[in-house]
PDB file of N, H, CA, C and O in Angstrom:
ATOM      1  N   MET A   1      96.882 138.264 121.595  1.00  0.00           N
ATOM      2  CA  MET A   1      97.066 139.291 122.583  1.00  0.00           C
ATOM      3  C   MET A   1      96.733 138.757 123.985  1.00  0.00           C
ATOM      4  O   MET A   1      97.460 139.030 124.939  1.00  0.00           O
ATOM      5  N   ILE A   2      95.641 138.002 124.109  1.00  0.00           N
ATOM      6  H   ILE A   2      95.050 137.781 123.333  1.00  0.00           H
ATOM      7  CA  ILE A   2      95.257 137.435 125.407  1.00  0.00           C
ATOM      8  C   ILE A   2      96.333 136.491 125.908  1.00  0.00           C
ATOM      9  O   ILE A   2      96.677 136.510 127.089  1.00  0.00           O
ATOM     10  N   ASP A   3      96.874 135.655 125.007  1.00  0.00           N
ATOM     11  H   ASP A   3      96.594 135.639 124.047  1.00  0.00           H
ATOM     12  CA  ASP A   3      97.954 134.746 125.408  1.00  0.00           C
ATOM     13  C   ASP A   3      99.155 135.519 125.910  1.00  0.00           C
ATOM     14  O   ASP A   3      99.779 135.129 126.897  1.00  0.00           O
ATOM     15  N   SER A   4      99.481 136.602 125.246  1.00  0.00           N
ATOM     16  H   SER A   4      98.973 136.919 124.444  1.00  0.00           H
ATOM     17  CA  SER A   4     100.618 137.413 125.654  1.00  0.00           C
ATOM     18  C   SER A   4     100.414 138.001 127.042  1.00  0.00           C
ATOM     19  O   SER A   4     101.334 137.995 127.860  1.00  0.00           O
ATOM     20  N   ILE A   5      99.231 138.502 127.311  1.00  0.00           N
ATOM     21  H   ILE A   5      98.484 138.507 126.646  1.00  0.00           H
ATOM     22  CA  ILE A   5      98.937 139.097 128.617  1.00  0.00           C
ATOM     23  C   ILE A   5      98.926 138.045 129.706  1.00  0.00           C
ATOM     24  O   ILE A   5      99.492 138.263 130.778  1.00  0.00           O
ATOM     25  N   SER A   6      98.292 136.901 129.455  1.00  0.00           N
ATOM     26  H   SER A   6      97.832 136.724 128.585  1.00  0.00           H
ATOM     27  CA  SER A   6      98.239 135.864 130.487  1.00  0.00           C
ATOM     28  C   SER A   6      99.614 135.286 130.754  1.00  0.00           C
ATOM     29  O   SER A   6      99.929 134.946 131.894  1.00  0.00           O
ATOM     30  N   THR A   7     100.431 135.169 129.732  1.00  0.00           N
ATOM     31  H   THR A   7     100.174 135.445 128.806  1.00  0.00           H
ATOM     32  CA  THR A   7     101.792 134.670 129.926  1.00  0.00           C
ATOM     33  C   THR A   7     102.596 135.664 130.729  1.00  0.00           C
ATOM     34  O   THR A   7     103.334 135.271 131.632  1.00  0.00           O
ATOM     35  N   ARG A   8     102.471 136.948 130.422  1.00  0.00           N
ATOM     36  H   ARG A   8     101.871 137.267 129.689  1.00  0.00           H
ATOM     37  CA  ARG A   8     103.201 137.966 131.156  1.00  0.00           C
ATOM     38  C   ARG A   8     102.815 137.999 132.627  1.00  0.00           C
ATOM     39  O   ARG A   8     103.649 138.311 133.477  1.00  0.00           O
ATOM     40  N   SER A   9     101.568 137.682 132.939  1.00  0.00           N
ATOM     41  H   SER A   9     100.891 137.429 132.249  1.00  0.00           H
ATOM     42  CA  SER A   9     101.141 137.724 134.333  1.00  0.00           C
ATOM     43  C   SER A   9     101.762 136.601 135.148  1.00  0.00           C
ATOM     44  O   SER A   9     101.829 136.695 136.373  1.00  0.00           O
ATOM     45  N   ASP A  10     102.218 135.537 134.491  1.00  0.00           N
ATOM     46  H   ASP A  10     102.163 135.460 133.495  1.00  0.00           H
ATOM     47  CA  ASP A  10     102.886 134.443 135.188  1.00  0.00           C
ATOM     48  C   ASP A  10     104.342 134.784 135.508  1.00  0.00           C
ATOM     49  O   ASP A  10     104.912 134.241 136.454  1.00  0.00           O
ATOM     50  N   TYR A  11     104.936 135.667 134.738  1.00  0.00           N
ATOM     51  H   TYR A  11     104.473 136.109 133.970  1.00  0.00           H
ATOM     52  CA  TYR A  11     106.297 136.105 134.995  1.00  0.00           C
ATOM     53  C   TYR A  11     106.199 137.310 135.919  1.00  0.00           C
ATOM     54  O   TYR A  11     105.376 138.200 135.707  1.00  0.00           O
ATOM     55  N   THR A  12     107.029 137.332 136.931  1.00  0.00           N
ATOM     56  H   THR A  12     107.697 136.609 137.104  1.00  0.00           H
ATOM     57  CA  THR A  12     106.778 138.323 137.967  1.00  0.00           C
ATOM     58  C   THR A  12     108.049 138.915 138.510  1.00  0.00           C
ATOM     59  O   THR A  12     109.134 138.349 138.378  1.00  0.00           O
ATOM     60  N   SER A  13     107.895 140.051 139.115  1.00  0.00           N
ATOM     61  H   SER A  13     107.013 140.511 139.222  1.00  0.00           H
ATOM     62  CA  SER A  13     108.985 140.593 139.911  1.00  0.00           C
ATOM     63  C   SER A  13     108.808 140.063 141.329  1.00  0.00           C
ATOM     64  O   SER A  13     107.737 139.566 141.678  1.00  0.00           O
ATOM     65  N   SER A  14     109.826 140.166 142.127  1.00  0.00           N
ATOM     66  H   SER A  14     110.696 140.570 141.843  1.00  0.00           H
ATOM     67  CA  SER A  14     109.831 139.531 143.443  1.00  0.00           C
ATOM     68  C   SER A  14     108.753 140.059 144.381  1.00  0.00           C
ATOM     69  O   SER A  14     108.338 139.333 145.284  1.00  0.00           O
ATOM     70  N   PHE A  15     108.286 141.287 144.205  1.00  0.00           N
ATOM     71  H   PHE A  15     108.624 141.876 143.472  1.00  0.00           H
ATOM     72  CA  PHE A  15     107.293 141.809 145.134  1.00  0.00           C
ATOM     73  C   PHE A  15     105.934 141.115 144.989  1.00  0.00           C
ATOM     74  O   PHE A  15     105.094 141.234 145.881  1.00  0.00           O
ATOM     75  N   MET A  16     105.704 140.402 143.899  1.00  0.00           N
ATOM     76  H   MET A  16     106.386 140.305 143.174  1.00  0.00           H
ATOM     77  CA  MET A  16     104.434 139.706 143.705  1.00  0.00           C
ATOM     78  C   MET A  16     104.487 138.248 144.157  1.00  0.00           C
ATOM     79  O   MET A  16     103.448 137.589 144.212  1.00  0.00           O
ATOM     80  N   ASP A  17     105.655 137.737 144.476  1.00  0.00           N
ATOM     81  H   ASP A  17     106.499 138.272 144.432  1.00  0.00           H
ATOM     82  CA  ASP A  17     105.798 136.337 144.861  1.00  0.00           C
ATOM     83  C   ASP A  17     105.197 136.068 146.231  1.00  0.00           C
ATOM     84  O   ASP A  17     105.272 136.903 147.133  1.00  0.00           O
ATOM     85  N   ASN A  18     104.603 134.895 146.372  1.00  0.00           N
ATOM     86  H   ASN A  18     104.542 134.217 145.639  1.00  0.00           H
ATOM     87  CA  ASN A  18     104.154 134.447 147.690  1.00  0.00           C
ATOM     88  C   ASN A  18     105.377 134.126 148.535  1.00  0.00           C
ATOM     89  O   ASN A  18     106.467 133.903 148.007  1.00  0.00           O
ATOM     90  N   LYS A  19     105.192 134.105 149.845  1.00  0.00           N
ATOM     91  H   LYS A  19     104.307 134.286 150.274  1.00  0.00           H
ATOM     92  CA  LYS A  19     106.294 133.776 150.750  1.00  0.00           C
ATOM     93  C   LYS A  19     106.874 132.421 150.370  1.00  0.00           C
ATOM     94  O   LYS A  19     106.132 131.473 150.112  1.00  0.00           O
ATOM     95  N   TRP A  20     108.182 132.330 150.337  1.00  0.00           N
ATOM     96  H   TRP A  20     108.785 133.100 150.547  1.00  0.00           H
ATOM     97  CA  TRP A  20     108.952 131.123 150.021  1.00  0.00           C
ATOM     98  C   TRP A  20     108.901 130.739 148.547  1.00  0.00           C
ATOM     99  O   TRP A  20     109.299 129.631 148.189  1.00  0.00           O
ATOM    100  N   CYS A  21     108.424 131.627 147.694  1.00  0.00           N
ATOM    101  H   CYS A  21     108.101 132.527 147.985  1.00  0.00           H
ATOM    102  CA  CYS A  21     108.303 131.276 146.274  1.00  0.00           C
ATOM    103  C   CYS A  21     109.083 132.186 145.342  1.00  0.00           C
ATOM    104  O   CYS A  21     108.879 132.133 144.129  1.00  0.00           O
ATOM    105  N   SER A  22     109.955 133.006 145.863  1.00  0.00           N
ATOM    106  H   SER A  22     110.121 133.048 146.848  1.00  0.00           H
ATOM    107  CA  SER A  22     110.757 133.841 144.968  1.00  0.00           C
ATOM    108  C   SER A  22     111.741 132.940 144.217  1.00  0.00           C
ATOM    109  O   SER A  22     112.006 131.813 144.633  1.00  0.00           O
ATOM    110  N   ILE A  23     112.263 133.439 143.137  1.00  0.00           N
ATOM    111  H   ILE A  23     112.048 134.355 142.799  1.00  0.00           H
ATOM    112  CA  ILE A  23     113.236 132.662 142.372  1.00  0.00           C
ATOM    113  C   ILE A  23     114.416 132.288 143.259  1.00  0.00           C
ATOM    114  O   ILE A  23     114.883 131.150 143.232  1.00  0.00           O
ATOM    115  N   GLU A  24     114.894 133.241 144.041  1.00  0.00           N
ATOM    116  H   GLU A  24     114.514 134.166 144.064  1.00  0.00           H
ATOM    117  CA  GLU A  24     116.052 132.985 144.895  1.00  0.00           C
ATOM    118  C   GLU A  24     115.761 131.883 145.919  1.00  0.00           C
ATOM    119  O   GLU A  24     116.591 131.001 146.141  1.00  0.00           O
ATOM    120  N   GLU A  25     114.586 131.939 146.539  1.00  0.00           N
ATOM    121  H   GLU A  25     113.912 132.656 146.359  1.00  0.00           H
ATOM    122  CA  GLU A  25     114.241 130.950 147.566  1.00  0.00           C
ATOM    123  C   GLU A  25     114.030 129.564 146.961  1.00  0.00           C
ATOM    124  O   GLU A  25     114.492 128.565 147.512  1.00  0.00           O
ATOM    125  N   VAL A  26     113.335 129.507 145.832  1.00  0.00           N
ATOM    126  H   VAL A  26     112.960 130.319 145.384  1.00  0.00           H
ATOM    127  CA  VAL A  26     113.086 128.209 145.194  1.00  0.00           C
ATOM    128  C   VAL A  26     114.391 127.607 144.690  1.00  0.00           C
ATOM    129  O   VAL A  26     114.622 126.409 144.856  1.00  0.00           O
ATOM    130  N   MET A  27     115.239 128.412 144.083  1.00  0.00           N
ATOM    131  H   MET A  27     115.052 129.385 143.949  1.00  0.00           H
ATOM    132  CA  MET A  27     116.512 127.874 143.589  1.00  0.00           C
ATOM    133  C   MET A  27     117.417 127.441 144.740  1.00  0.00           C
ATOM    134  O   MET A  27     118.161 126.471 144.592  1.00  0.00           O
ATOM    135  N   ALA A  28     117.377 128.122 145.866  1.00  0.00           N
ATOM    136  H   ALA A  28     116.773 128.910 145.986  1.00  0.00           H
ATOM    137  CA  ALA A  28     118.163 127.700 147.026  1.00  0.00           C
ATOM    138  C   ALA A  28     117.698 126.327 147.501  1.00  0.00           C
ATOM    139  O   ALA A  28     118.521 125.470 147.820  1.00  0.00           O
ATOM    140  N   LYS A  29     116.393 126.115 147.549  1.00  0.00           N
ATOM    141  H   LYS A  29     115.724 126.811 147.290  1.00  0.00           H
ATOM    142  CA  LYS A  29     115.873 124.802 147.938  1.00  0.00           C
ATOM    143  C   LYS A  29     116.223 123.756 146.894  1.00  0.00           C
ATOM    144  O   LYS A  29     116.550 122.620 147.236  1.00  0.00           O
ATOM    145  N   PHE A  30     116.156 124.134 145.619  1.00  0.00           N
ATOM    146  H   PHE A  30     115.890 125.057 145.341  1.00  0.00           H
ATOM    147  CA  PHE A  30     116.519 123.218 144.538  1.00  0.00           C
ATOM    148  C   PHE A  30     117.986 122.803 144.664  1.00  0.00           C
ATOM    149  O   PHE A  30     118.315 121.626 144.517  1.00  0.00           O
ATOM    150  N   HIS A  31     118.864 123.767 144.935  1.00  0.00           N
ATOM    151  H   HIS A  31     118.597 124.724 145.054  1.00  0.00           H
ATOM    152  CA  HIS A  31     120.293 123.468 145.093  1.00  0.00           C
ATOM    153  C   HIS A  31     120.572 122.581 146.306  1.00  0.00           C
ATOM    154  O   HIS A  31     121.594 121.898 146.352  1.00  0.00           O
ATOM    155  N   SER A  32     119.675 122.590 147.281  1.00  0.00           N
ATOM    156  H   SER A  32     118.844 123.145 147.243  1.00  0.00           H
ATOM    157  CA  SER A  32     119.899 121.784 148.488  1.00  0.00           C
ATOM    158  C   SER A  32     119.604 120.300 148.274  1.00  0.00           C
ATOM    159  O   SER A  32     119.867 119.486 149.160  1.00  0.00           O
ATOM    160  N   ILE A  33     119.069 119.943 147.124  1.00  0.00           N
ATOM    161  H   ILE A  33     118.856 120.604 146.405  1.00  0.00           H
ATOM    162  CA  ILE A  33     118.796 118.539 146.811  1.00  0.00           C
ATOM    163  C   ILE A  33     120.097 117.905 146.320  1.00  0.00           C
ATOM    164  O   ILE A  33     120.695 118.374 145.352  1.00  0.00           O
ATOM    165  N   ASP A  34     120.530 116.839 146.990  1.00  0.00           N
ATOM    166  H   ASP A  34     120.044 116.458 147.777  1.00  0.00           H
ATOM    167  CA  ASP A  34     121.829 116.220 146.693  1.00  0.00           C
ATOM    168  C   ASP A  34     121.967 115.763 145.241  1.00  0.00           C
ATOM    169  O   ASP A  34     123.054 115.832 144.669  1.00  0.00           O
ATOM    170  N   GLU A  35     120.880 115.303 144.651  1.00  0.00           N
ATOM    171  H   GLU A  35     119.997 115.247 145.116  1.00  0.00           H
ATOM    172  CA  GLU A  35     120.942 114.765 143.289  1.00  0.00           C
ATOM    173  C   GLU A  35     121.076 115.829 142.204  1.00  0.00           C
ATOM    174  O   GLU A  35     121.354 115.503 141.050  1.00  0.00           O
ATOM    175  N   VAL A  36     120.883 117.074 142.556  1.00  0.00           N
ATOM    176  H   VAL A  36     120.657 117.338 143.493  1.00  0.00           H
ATOM    177  CA  VAL A  36     120.978 118.158 141.575  1.00  0.00           C
ATOM    178  C   VAL A  36     122.448 118.407 141.234  1.00  0.00           C
ATOM    179  O   VAL A  36     123.279 118.626 142.116  1.00  0.00           O
ATOM    180  N   VAL A  37     122.745 118.369 139.945  1.00  0.00           N
ATOM    181  H   VAL A  37     122.070 118.191 139.228  1.00  0.00           H
ATOM    182  CA  VAL A  37     124.102 118.601 139.457  1.00  0.00           C
ATOM    183  C   VAL A  37     124.103 119.890 138.642  1.00  0.00           C
ATOM    184  O   VAL A  37     123.356 120.033 137.674  1.00  0.00           O
ATOM    185  N   PHE A  38     124.957 120.823 139.052  1.00  0.00           N
ATOM    186  H   PHE A  38     125.564 120.707 139.838  1.00  0.00           H
ATOM    187  CA  PHE A  38     125.033 122.121 138.386  1.00  0.00           C
ATOM    188  C   PHE A  38     125.240 121.950 136.886  1.00  0.00           C
ATOM    189  O   PHE A  38     126.145 121.237 136.451  1.00  0.00           O
ATOM    190  N   MET A  39     124.393 122.609 136.102  1.00  0.00           N
ATOM    191  H   MET A  39     123.658 123.188 136.455  1.00  0.00           H
ATOM    192  CA  MET A  39     124.451 122.694 134.645  1.00  0.00           C
ATOM    193  C   MET A  39     124.144 121.384 133.912  1.00  0.00           C
ATOM    194  O   MET A  39     124.395 121.286 132.711  1.00  0.00           O
ATOM    195  N   ASN A  40     123.606 120.375 134.608  1.00  0.00           N
ATOM    196  H   ASN A  40     123.402 120.454 135.584  1.00  0.00           H
ATOM    197  CA  ASN A  40     123.165 119.205 133.852  1.00  0.00           C
ATOM    198  C   ASN A  40     121.813 119.516 133.222  1.00  0.00           C
ATOM    199  O   ASN A  40     121.313 120.632 133.366  1.00  0.00           O
ATOM    200  N   GLU A  41     121.213 118.551 132.526  1.00  0.00           N
ATOM    201  H   GLU A  41     121.620 117.645 132.409  1.00  0.00           H
ATOM    202  CA  GLU A  41     119.960 118.786 131.810  1.00  0.00           C
ATOM    203  C   GLU A  41     118.824 119.206 132.763  1.00  0.00           C
ATOM    204  O   GLU A  41     118.058 120.117 132.451  1.00  0.00           O
ATOM    205  N   LEU A  42     118.723 118.549 133.906  1.00  0.00           N
ATOM    206  H   LEU A  42     119.345 117.809 134.159  1.00  0.00           H
ATOM    207  CA  LEU A  42     117.677 118.884 134.875  1.00  0.00           C
ATOM    208  C   LEU A  42     117.874 120.303 135.403  1.00  0.00           C
ATOM    209  O   LEU A  42     116.910 121.060 135.524  1.00  0.00           O
ATOM    210  N   TYR A  43     119.093 120.658 135.712  1.00  0.00           N
ATOM    211  H   TYR A  43     119.875 120.043 135.614  1.00  0.00           H
ATOM    212  CA  TYR A  43     119.392 122.001 136.222  1.00  0.00           C
ATOM    213  C   TYR A  43     118.993 123.073 135.205  1.00  0.00           C
ATOM    214  O   TYR A  43     118.355 124.065 135.556  1.00  0.00           O
ATOM    215  N   CYS A  44     119.367 122.866 133.963  1.00  0.00           N
ATOM    216  H   CYS A  44     119.885 122.060 133.677  1.00  0.00           H
ATOM    217  CA  CYS A  44     119.040 123.839 132.920  1.00  0.00           C
ATOM    218  C   CYS A  44     117.529 123.936 132.720  1.00  0.00           C
ATOM    219  O   CYS A  44     116.995 125.028 132.519  1.00  0.00           O
ATOM    220  N   PHE A  45     116.841 122.798 132.774  1.00  0.00           N
ATOM    221  H   PHE A  45     117.274 121.911 132.937  1.00  0.00           H
ATOM    222  CA  PHE A  45     115.387 122.793 132.679  1.00  0.00           C
ATOM    223  C   PHE A  45     114.775 123.599 133.825  1.00  0.00           C
ATOM    224  O   PHE A  45     113.886 124.421 133.604  1.00  0.00           O
ATOM    225  N   ALA A  46     115.248 123.364 135.043  1.00  0.00           N
ATOM    226  H   ALA A  46     115.970 122.696 135.224  1.00  0.00           H
ATOM    227  CA  ALA A  46     114.690 124.026 136.224  1.00  0.00           C
ATOM    228  C   ALA A  46     114.864 125.542 136.151  1.00  0.00           C
ATOM    229  O   ALA A  46     113.973 126.285 136.563  1.00  0.00           O
ATOM    230  N   THR A  47     115.994 126.006 135.634  1.00  0.00           N
ATOM    231  H   THR A  47     116.717 125.402 135.299  1.00  0.00           H
ATOM    232  CA  THR A  47     116.205 127.450 135.560  1.00  0.00           C
ATOM    233  C   THR A  47     115.163 128.113 134.663  1.00  0.00           C
ATOM    234  O   THR A  47     114.747 129.240 134.931  1.00  0.00           O
ATOM    235  N   GLU A  48     114.742 127.436 133.617  1.00  0.00           N
ATOM    236  H   GLU A  48     115.080 126.521 133.399  1.00  0.00           H
ATOM    237  CA  GLU A  48     113.683 127.962 132.754  1.00  0.00           C
ATOM    238  C   GLU A  48     112.309 127.745 133.388  1.00  0.00           C
ATOM    239  O   GLU A  48     111.469 128.645 133.380  1.00  0.00           O
ATOM    240  N   TYR A  49     112.088 126.571 133.926  1.00  0.00           N
ATOM    241  H   TYR A  49     112.771 125.840 133.932  1.00  0.00           H
ATOM    242  CA  TYR A  49     110.793 126.188 134.500  1.00  0.00           C
ATOM    243  C   TYR A  49     110.391 127.109 135.650  1.00  0.00           C
ATOM    244  O   TYR A  49     109.234 127.521 135.741  1.00  0.00           O
ATOM    245  N   PHE A  50     111.333 127.430 136.519  1.00  0.00           N
ATOM    246  H   PHE A  50     112.272 127.096 136.445  1.00  0.00           H
ATOM    247  CA  PHE A  50     111.028 128.240 137.692  1.00  0.00           C
ATOM    248  C   PHE A  50     110.923 129.736 137.404  1.00  0.00           C
ATOM    249  O   PHE A  50     110.739 130.529 138.328  1.00  0.00           O
ATOM    250  N   MET A  51     111.036 130.128 136.148  1.00  0.00           N
ATOM    251  H   MET A  51     111.185 129.484 135.398  1.00  0.00           H
ATOM    252  CA  MET A  51     110.816 131.531 135.806  1.00  0.00           C
ATOM    253  C   MET A  51     109.339 131.890 135.905  1.00  0.00           C
ATOM    254  O   MET A  51     108.991 133.067 136.001  1.00  0.00           O
ATOM    255  N   VAL A  52     108.467 130.881 135.881  1.00  0.00           N
ATOM    256  H   VAL A  52     108.750 129.925 135.803  1.00  0.00           H
ATOM    257  CA  VAL A  52     107.024 131.106 135.962  1.00  0.00           C
ATOM    258  C   VAL A  52     106.586 130.993 137.422  1.00  0.00           C
ATOM    259  O   VAL A  52     106.802 129.968 138.069  1.00  0.00           O
ATOM    260  N   ARG A  53     105.978 132.041 137.922  1.00  0.00           N
ATOM    261  H   ARG A  53     105.802 132.873 137.397  1.00  0.00           H
ATOM    262  CA  ARG A  53     105.594 132.111 139.333  1.00  0.00           C
ATOM    263  C   ARG A  53     104.710 130.947 139.762  1.00  0.00           C
ATOM    264  O   ARG A  53     104.959 130.350 140.809  1.00  0.00           O
ATOM    265  N   SER A  54     103.686 130.608 138.985  1.00  0.00           N
ATOM    266  H   SER A  54     103.483 131.094 138.135  1.00  0.00           H
ATOM    267  CA  SER A  54     102.764 129.539 139.382  1.00  0.00           C
ATOM    268  C   SER A  54     103.485 128.201 139.514  1.00  0.00           C
ATOM    269  O   SER A  54     103.102 127.376 140.344  1.00  0.00           O
ATOM    270  N   ARG A  55     104.517 127.975 138.713  1.00  0.00           N
ATOM    271  H   ARG A  55     104.828 128.645 138.039  1.00  0.00           H
ATOM    272  CA  ARG A  55     105.301 126.733 138.821  1.00  0.00           C
ATOM    273  C   ARG A  55     106.119 126.724 140.114  1.00  0.00           C
ATOM    274  O   ARG A  55     106.215 125.698 140.787  1.00  0.00           O
ATOM    275  N   ARG A  56     106.707 127.879 140.455  1.00  0.00           N
ATOM    276  H   ARG A  56     106.629 128.712 139.908  1.00  0.00           H
ATOM    277  CA  ARG A  56     107.461 127.956 141.714  1.00  0.00           C
ATOM    278  C   ARG A  56     106.546 127.722 142.900  1.00  0.00           C
ATOM    279  O   ARG A  56     106.909 127.028 143.850  1.00  0.00           O
ATOM    280  N   GLU A  57     105.358 128.307 142.840  1.00  0.00           N
ATOM    281  H   GLU A  57     105.063 128.871 142.069  1.00  0.00           H
ATOM    282  CA  GLU A  57     104.408 128.146 143.944  1.00  0.00           C
ATOM    283  C   GLU A  57     104.008 126.684 144.116  1.00  0.00           C
ATOM    284  O   GLU A  57     103.961 126.183 145.240  1.00  0.00           O
ATOM    285  N   MET A  58     103.720 126.000 143.014  1.00  0.00           N
ATOM    286  H   MET A  58     103.758 126.407 142.101  1.00  0.00           H
ATOM    287  CA  MET A  58     103.324 124.590 143.091  1.00  0.00           C
ATOM    288  C   MET A  58     104.475 123.750 143.620  1.00  0.00           C
ATOM    289  O   MET A  58     104.265 122.891 144.476  1.00  0.00           O
ATOM    290  N   TRP A  59     105.681 123.980 143.130  1.00  0.00           N
ATOM    291  H   TRP A  59     105.851 124.678 142.434  1.00  0.00           H
ATOM    292  CA  TRP A  59     106.847 123.213 143.562  1.00  0.00           C
ATOM    293  C   TRP A  59     107.107 123.431 145.048  1.00  0.00           C
ATOM    294  O   TRP A  59     107.471 122.500 145.767  1.00  0.00           O
ATOM    295  N   ALA A  60     106.920 124.656 145.497  1.00  0.00           N
ATOM    296  H   ALA A  60     106.625 125.413 144.913  1.00  0.00           H
ATOM    297  CA  ALA A  60     107.169 124.987 146.903  1.00  0.00           C
ATOM    298  C   ALA A  60     106.187 124.286 147.836  1.00  0.00           C
ATOM    299  O   ALA A  60     106.489 124.094 149.014  1.00  0.00           O
ATOM    300  N   THR A  61     105.021 123.901 147.329  1.00  0.00           N
ATOM    301  H   THR A  61     104.776 124.057 146.373  1.00  0.00           H
ATOM    302  CA  THR A  61     104.038 123.230 148.188  1.00  0.00           C
ATOM    303  C   THR A  61     104.347 121.759 148.411  1.00  0.00           C
ATOM    304  O   THR A  61     103.791 121.145 149.322  1.00  0.00           O
ATOM    305  N   LEU A  62     105.220 121.185 147.597  1.00  0.00           N
ATOM    306  H   LEU A  62     105.671 121.684 146.857  1.00  0.00           H
ATOM    307  CA  LEU A  62     105.573 119.775 147.784  1.00  0.00           C
ATOM    308  C   LEU A  62     106.323 119.611 149.098  1.00  0.00           C
ATOM    309  O   LEU A  62     107.203 120.408 149.425  1.00  0.00           O
ATOM    310  N   GLU A  63     105.966 118.567 149.853  1.00  0.00           N
ATOM    311  H   GLU A  63     105.251 117.920 149.587  1.00  0.00           H
ATOM    312  CA  GLU A  63     106.420 118.451 151.239  1.00  0.00           C
ATOM    313  C   GLU A  63     107.879 118.043 151.410  1.00  0.00           C
ATOM    314  O   GLU A  63     108.555 118.551 152.304  1.00  0.00           O
ATOM    315  N   THR A  64     108.373 117.143 150.578  1.00  0.00           N
ATOM    316  H   THR A  64     107.824 116.730 149.851  1.00  0.00           H
ATOM    317  CA  THR A  64     109.703 116.584 150.822  1.00  0.00           C
ATOM    318  C   THR A  64     110.645 116.862 149.649  1.00  0.00           C
ATOM    319  O   THR A  64     110.213 117.118 148.525  1.00  0.00           O
ATOM    320  N   LYS A  65     111.937 116.803 149.947  1.00  0.00           N
ATOM    321  H   LYS A  65     112.288 116.596 150.860  1.00  0.00           H
ATOM    322  CA  LYS A  65     112.927 116.977 148.874  1.00  0.00           C
ATOM    323  C   LYS A  65     112.788 115.878 147.831  1.00  0.00           C
ATOM    324  O   LYS A  65     112.985 116.123 146.641  1.00  0.00           O
ATOM    325  N   LYS A  66     112.450 114.664 148.270  1.00  0.00           N
ATOM    326  H   LYS A  66     112.291 114.465 149.237  1.00  0.00           H
ATOM    327  CA  LYS A  66     112.287 113.545 147.344  1.00  0.00           C
ATOM    328  C   LYS A  66     111.178 113.857 146.331  1.00  0.00           C
ATOM    329  O   LYS A  66     111.347 113.651 145.129  1.00  0.00           O
ATOM    330  N   ARG A  67     110.053 114.354 146.831  1.00  0.00           N
ATOM    331  H   ARG A  67     109.917 114.521 147.807  1.00  0.00           H
ATOM    332  CA  ARG A  67     108.948 114.707 145.912  1.00  0.00           C
ATOM    333  C   ARG A  67     109.326 115.870 145.023  1.00  0.00           C
ATOM    334  O   ARG A  67     108.973 115.894 143.843  1.00  0.00           O
ATOM    335  N   LYS A  68     110.034 116.825 145.571  1.00  0.00           N
ATOM    336  H   LYS A  68     110.321 116.806 146.529  1.00  0.00           H
ATOM    337  CA  LYS A  68     110.461 117.971 144.753  1.00  0.00           C
ATOM    338  C   LYS A  68     111.389 117.497 143.629  1.00  0.00           C
ATOM    339  O   LYS A  68     111.293 117.984 142.502  1.00  0.00           O
ATOM    340  N   PHE A  69     112.272 116.564 143.926  1.00  0.00           N
ATOM    341  H   PHE A  69     112.349 116.169 144.841  1.00  0.00           H
ATOM    342  CA  PHE A  69     113.216 116.068 142.920  1.00  0.00           C
ATOM    343  C   PHE A  69     112.501 115.259 141.847  1.00  0.00           C
ATOM    344  O   PHE A  69     112.856 115.327 140.670  1.00  0.00           O
ATOM    345  N   GLN A  70     111.501 114.498 142.254  1.00  0.00           N
ATOM    346  H   GLN A  70     111.213 114.443 143.210  1.00  0.00           H
ATOM    347  CA  GLN A  70     110.761 113.680 141.267  1.00  0.00           C
ATOM    348  C   GLN A  70     110.079 114.571 140.253  1.00  0.00           C
ATOM    349  O   GLN A  70     109.410 114.075 139.346  1.00  0.00           O
TER     350      GLN A  70
END
C-alpha cells in the first residue's frame, strides 16, 4: 500500500509541476535535441520515463542539450 501511494505521488497533473517541468514543456525540449528520432528506442523510453514528475524535474535541471541527451 505504501509503495502504491508513493508511486502515485510521483505521477501528477500539470497543476503540481514545477515551472518548466510539465510533460509538455519537457517533451518540447526533448524534441529540440537533434539526435532524437521520433519513435526510436530512446524516444519510446523517454515517453515512459518522463511520466514521473521527479524525473522531469531532474532532467530539466541539466544545463545543456548535450547533457540532457546523454
